[in-house]
Structure formats: structure tokens, C-alpha cells
N, C-alpha and C positions, 0 to 999 in steps of 0.2 A: 293658339294656346288656350287651354281651358282656364278661365279665371273665376275666382270666387265672386259672388254677387256683391256689388258695391252698395254700401248703405247710403241713404240720403244724407247729403252734406248739410249740416245745420249751421246756419250762418251766425246765430247768436249763441255763443258758448260761454258757460260760466267761467269766470276767472277769479273765483274766491280763494283758491288755494295758493300758497306761496311756493310750494315745491313743484318740480317738473313743469316749469312754466310753458314748455313747448307742447305739453300733452293736452289735447282737447279734453274738457271735462263733460262727460256724458251723464253725470249722476242725476241731474234734475229731470232728465228725460226717461229715466227708468220708473217702473211702477212702484208704488208703495209696498206691494207684496214682495217684489224682488229685493227691495232694500231691506225689508224685515228678514227675508230668508238669509241674506248674507250675515246679518247680526245674530241670527239664531244658530248658525252652523260654523264649524271650523273651516276657515279659509286660509290657505297657506300660499305665500308668494315666494318668488326667487328674484333677487336683484343683485346687480354688480356695480357698485359705485365706489371706486377707489378714492381715498383721500387725495386731494389735489387735482382730481379729474372729475369725479362724480360729485364731490362736495369740497368746499374749502372752509366753511364755517360750521361749527357744531349745530347752530340753529337750523341749518338747512336739513340736516338729518332729523332733528327734533320735530320740525314742522311736518316733515314727511310722515314720520311715525304717528304723530298726533292725528293727522287727517286720516290715515289708514285705520287707526283704532276707532276713531269717531264713526267711520262708515262700516265698521264690522270686520275688518281684516284681522285675523287672529295673530298673524306673525309672518315671518319670512326667513328663508335661507339666505344669509348675507355673505357675499364673497369677500373674504379678507386675504385670500392668496391668489395672485394672478401675476402677469409679467412685471408689475411694479414691485413684487416681493421676490427677487431672484435668489434670496438666501434666507436663512433662519432669522438673522438679525432684522432684516427688513420686514419679515412676516410678523415678528413680535412687536415691532413698532406700529404696524398697521392694526394689529389686534388692539393695542392700547388706544390708538386714535379712534377706532370704531367703538370701542367700549365707552370712551369718554363722550363721544358724540351721541350715541344712542341713549346714554344715561341722562342727557340734557333734556330729553322730552318730558312733557308733563305727564305722559302716560307711564305707569309703572312698567318696568321691563323684567321679563323672566328669561334668563339665559338658559337655553335648552340643554339639558343633560340627558333626559330620558324622554321617551315618547309621551309619557303621561303629562309632561310639562305643557304640551300643546293644549290639552283639555283643561289643565289647571289655569293656564293663561286665559283661555276663553271664559271659564266660569268665574274667575276672580277679577275680570276687567283689566287684565294685563296684556302686554304685547310680547309675543314670543320671538326671541332672536336666536337663530341657529347659525353657527359659523360654518362656512364652507370654503374649500380651496379649489381653484380651477387649475392648479399646477402642482407638480411635485418638486419644483425648484427649491423651495425652502428646506427640503431634506438635505441639501448640500452634498448629495451623493452618498449619504449614510442612511441605510435602511432603518437604523435604530431611531432616527428622528421621527419616524411615523408615530412612535409612542409619545414624543413631545407634542406633535400636532394634536394627538388625542387629548393630552393633558390640557392643552389650550382650548379644548372644546370643539375642535373641528369634527363634524359629523358626517360630511361627505367630501370626497376628493376626486378630482380628475387626475389621470396619469399624465396627460399632456394638455397644453393650451396652444392650439394652432400650429406652433412650430415643433421641431423635433427636440425631445428632451432625452435624458438618460433612460427613460422608461419606454419610449417609443415615439412614433411620428404623429404629428397633429394634422389637421385638415389643410392648413395653408402649405405646409411642407408637401403634402400629398398632391395638391393641384400644381405644384412646381416640380413634380416628378419623383418625389421620394416614395419608394415602394416598401420601405422597411416597416417592420411591425413591432410587436411586443418584444422587449429585450429580456435577458436573464435578470437584470436588475429590476425591471418592471415586474417580473414574476415574484421576486422577493418582496417588492413593495405590496403587491396584492396579498401575499401571505400575511404580512404585518398588518395591513388594513383589516383583514378579516379577523385576525387575532385581537386587535384593539378596538374593534367595533366601529370602523369607519366605512360607510357605504361607498362602494365603487361607482363612480360617475363617469360615463363614457362621452359626454358632450365635448365638442371641439376636437375629438380624437379621430384620426384617419380611420377609414374602414379596414385598412390593413391591420392596424393596431387593435381596433375594437374586436375584430374576429379572433385575434390572438388572445385578447383578454377573456372573451366569453368562452372560447375553447378551453383555456386554462382553468377557468373557474368551474366549468362543468365537470372537468376531469378531477381537479384537486379540491374543490370546495362545493361539492354537489349540494344543491338545496339552498345555496346562498344567492340571492338575486342581486342584480345590478340595476342602475337607472340611467336614463338620459335626463339630466336635470333641466335642460332648456334646449330642446332640439325638435323642431317640427318635422313632419314627414313629407318628403319631396313629392310623392304622388298626389298630395292635396293640391299642389300647384302645377302639376304636369311639367316638372323641371328635372334636370339631370343632377344628381348629387355627387357623383364620383369622377367626373371628367377632370383631366388635367387642363391647364390653360391652353396648351397646344391643341388638345382634342376639341375644346370648345371653339377655338378659332377655326379649326377644320370644319366643324359642324355648321358654324355661321356661314362659312364660304360655300359649303356644299348646298345649303338651303338658300343661297343668294340673298342673305340678310345683311343689310348695312346698318349703321348706327341710328338711322332715322326710323327703323322698323321697331314696333313695340316689343317684339319677341327677341330682339338682338340682345346678346349677353356678352359681357367682357370676360366672364368666367362662369363656371357652373355654380349652382346653389350649394356651395360646398359645406355649409353648416347644417344642411338638412340631411335626413336619413333616408336610406332605401327601405322599402317594405321589409326586405330580408333582415336588415339590422334591427328594425323595430320588433319584428316577430320573434327574433332570437331572444331578445331581452324579455319579451312577454312570456315566452315559453319557460324562461328561468323564474318566472313569478315577479318580474320587475315592472317598472313604470317608465313610460315615455311622457315627459312633461313638455308641452308645446309652448314656445315663447311667443309673445305678442309684440315685441319691439320691432317695428317695421324695418329700421335700418340694419338690423341684424339679419333680415331676410334678403339683403343684397338687392334691393330694388325690384322685388317681384311686384310690389305695388309702388307707384310713384307718390301716393298720398299716405297719410298716417292712418293707422288701423282704427277701425270702429268696433264697438261691441258685437255687432252682427258678424263681422269678419272674424273676430276672435272666437266666437261661438262656432263658426263654420270650420275654423282650424281645428278646434277640439273635436268636432264631429268627424272631420277627415281622418284624424288619428284613430278615433273609436272604430271607424269602418275597417281599419286595417288590423287592429289588435284587440278590440273589444273594450267595453266600458270599465273593466276591472284593471286595465293596464295603462290608463291615461291620466295625466295630471296637468296642472297649469303652472306657468312661470313667465312673468313678464320680461325678465332679464333687463329690467329698468336700470338705466344709468343715472336716473333722477334729472340730469340735464345733459344735453349734448354740446353746450356752449364751449366746453373745453375739450370734448372728445374730438370734434371735427378738426380743429387746428392741430391736435396731437396726432391724429391719423395722417393728416397731410404732411406733417413735419417728420413722421417716422414711417416712411413707406416700407422699410424692411420688416417692421412689426406686422404689417398687414399687406404682404406681397401678393395681392389678389388681382393684379393687373388693373388696379384702380376701380374695382367693382363697388366697394363700400363707399368710397368717395363719390362715385357716380350716383349712388343711392342718396347721399346727402344732397348732391346737386339737384336731384329730382324733387327734393322736398321732404324726404323721409327722415324727419328730425324729431318726431314725437317719440316718447319713451314708454307709452302704454302704462302709465301709472295705474296700478290695480284699483285703487280707491275710486278712480274716475271712470273705470270701465266695468267693474265686476257686477254691479246690479243690472246693468244693461245686458251683460252676458247671460245672466240668469233668465231674463225675459226671453231672449232669443233661443236659449236651450229649451225652455218650456215650449216655445213655438215649434221647434224641431220635433219635440216629442219626448224629451228627457224627463224622467220622474225626479222627485225631490231626493230620493235615495241615490239615484244615478249621479246627480249633481254633487251630492255630499262626497261620493267616492272621488269624483274628478277634482274637487276643490281641496282635498286633503286626506281623505280616507285611504286612498290607494297608496299614497306615499307613506303614511303612517304604518300601514301593514308591512311594507318593505322594511321600514326602520325597526320595527319589532323583531324582524328576522336577522337584521344585520348589526344592530347596536349591542354593545356589551355593557 
């Protein structure tokens, strides 16, 4: 199995930050030029830290934002809709908790309504917070609630999160044999999202459903791009993205691989995209933002990700779709201290044959906090040959171009 080059493990790592304590801090090893580049340019993150799991105290979010701002991160797309918000009431409660927590930071917050808000935040010394939903469950089965999500500031939304929803099937449903795709309700949701200026996000959605979504959008909403907000490309890792659990077991058996072999897999890399999925969205003018949180990569690496590996992930995606269609997204949970026991206690929520728990057991507990990685990523992208203009596109420019076309 082709593996990305492993960075040298540095034994003495900075522990100055209070957030994401599991994440190694690579900041002091980056060049001064790279640190300054980050501060001079718009850099957008994506993370998913539900109240009660990603954070329990407002101060945790405040410290996280303050460190990000101090090191030049412009802002982030923050998930406030996920399995923990199965209805509109829960979504509104999460919105309130996140609004309160983010406002607790020393850094002034700019809640994103328009694309211009990213530049204003950068220029004014603010931190941009953009709300995102990774599920349509808060709609409560009523397409009219898309307008409510928009009123609450949701700027991007997935139609499914892992499992099958009223809109279509997710990736975990797919690996368990669900071949259903986009539903009629899902089509109505897309229509309302386009109408109300919410970007269609395809991450966590099965390839059956993503094909239905992109086919529908090309036919009924020509010129409107979609994104994968946090989905690396499987070919970067030479792994299979669309196998069912049964098919993976058959492949392991056929290749005479047992659990002691480094290439043994309990399930396919189900969150990762095929080249075809990525190219389809690129052809629509969209963006594929690659995530850097190792435990979300299902144990492809047994260690936590380094800035060099993050840069190589970005480069792998660029080789498939080009520099104009790639973005970045850590998918940081801030901490996995509560995620691990939740995952183990709720196997029905992550019915992946134990693949993610196996990743935790191998030591994949770092969250890839962007403030601790991004300057080092710049250094490695420069080494690969990326220009400053290229990196500006990857770090935010490409996504903002999509938002200009999709937001109302």
C-alpha cells in the first residue's frame, strides 16, 4: 500500500495552548516567513465540536478561538447541526450554546452573513464564525424549515450525516448495504437550499446519494456549484472508498491479510472520495476541502497527522482536480476525550465494523488543530512548489468563490 511520507517525529512539542490538548503543536518549528504568510492572508477552517462532546465549558471554545486568531486564522465554518440535533428545537439550542461560547473569547467575533465578512474579519482583527449543518434532521421533515436554517445563519448544509435520512443515504448506511440514493424530499430540500442561499455540502453522503445530488443540480440548477466541506480523496492513500463491509472482508480474505498486517482493514475508507466524485464537483465549479483529523481517516495512519502529511494530502487532491478546486478543513473536534467513549457506547451511530474505534486504539487521537499546523503546512507547500497565490486559493479563496455563487 502506497503511504504518504512520514514526517520526523519531534519529541519536544510545545504545550502552551489550552485547547485541543491531544494535538501536537508544530508552530514553533515553522519558519517566520510561513507564520507571517498565515497572518497576511485569509485562512478558513472547518471544525465540528458539539456542545457536551467537543466542549463543555465556554472557556474551551474561547481559548481555541483566541489561539487561532493570535496565529492568523481568519475564521471557521462551525458545525452546529449534526446527530446531536435531531430536530429544530435541538438545533436552536445548539445555536444558542455555540453563540454564547464563541462570544466568550477575547477576540471580537464576526458572524458571517456575506462573503465580504471574511475579508472584513481579516482586516478588522476579528474572527469569522460561519454556521454549518451536517444534517437535514433539524428540518423535521418540513422543507419550509430550510428558510429557518437560513435565518439562523446556516451557510452550508449536508443532506445526510453517515446514516440514512429523509433526503438520502449516508456513508455508513452505504457500507452496511444501503444502495438508496437521493429522495424526492431531498430534491425539494436542494431547491430550497439554492433558493435561500445555502451551499450544498456532500461530505458524509453515500456515493449513491452524491451522484443523485450532482445529477439533479446539473439538470435543475445549472451553474450552481457544490462542495465537499471535509472529505479527502481516496486515491491519495491508495484505499477503497465505496466498499461495503462484506466486500472489504472478502478483499481481506482474498489477499490473505489478517489483523496483524498493516494493510488490513475492518472497513473501507468510507469517508473518502473517489476521483470520479471529486472531478464531478470540480466540473461544477465546486471545491473539495480535505480534512486533517487523523481519526476521521479511519486509521490510514496509526499516528497523528503532521504538517508535512497535511500538505501532501492537499497536494494529492490538487493532482486530481487542480489547484482551483481544493480547500482545507481540519474537522477538528477540539478534544477526543469525550468522543472516544461516546463512539464506543453508541456503536449504532458509527456502525463501521469497529473501524473508527480501531483508529483510536492505534493512537489516532489528535484533532489537527489548525493554529498548530497551518504555518508548517505553508512551509511544506512551498517546498512542493506551490506559489503564494496558489496557497491563498487553497486556504480560503476557492471556497469564497463558491460562496459568492451560492449565497443569497
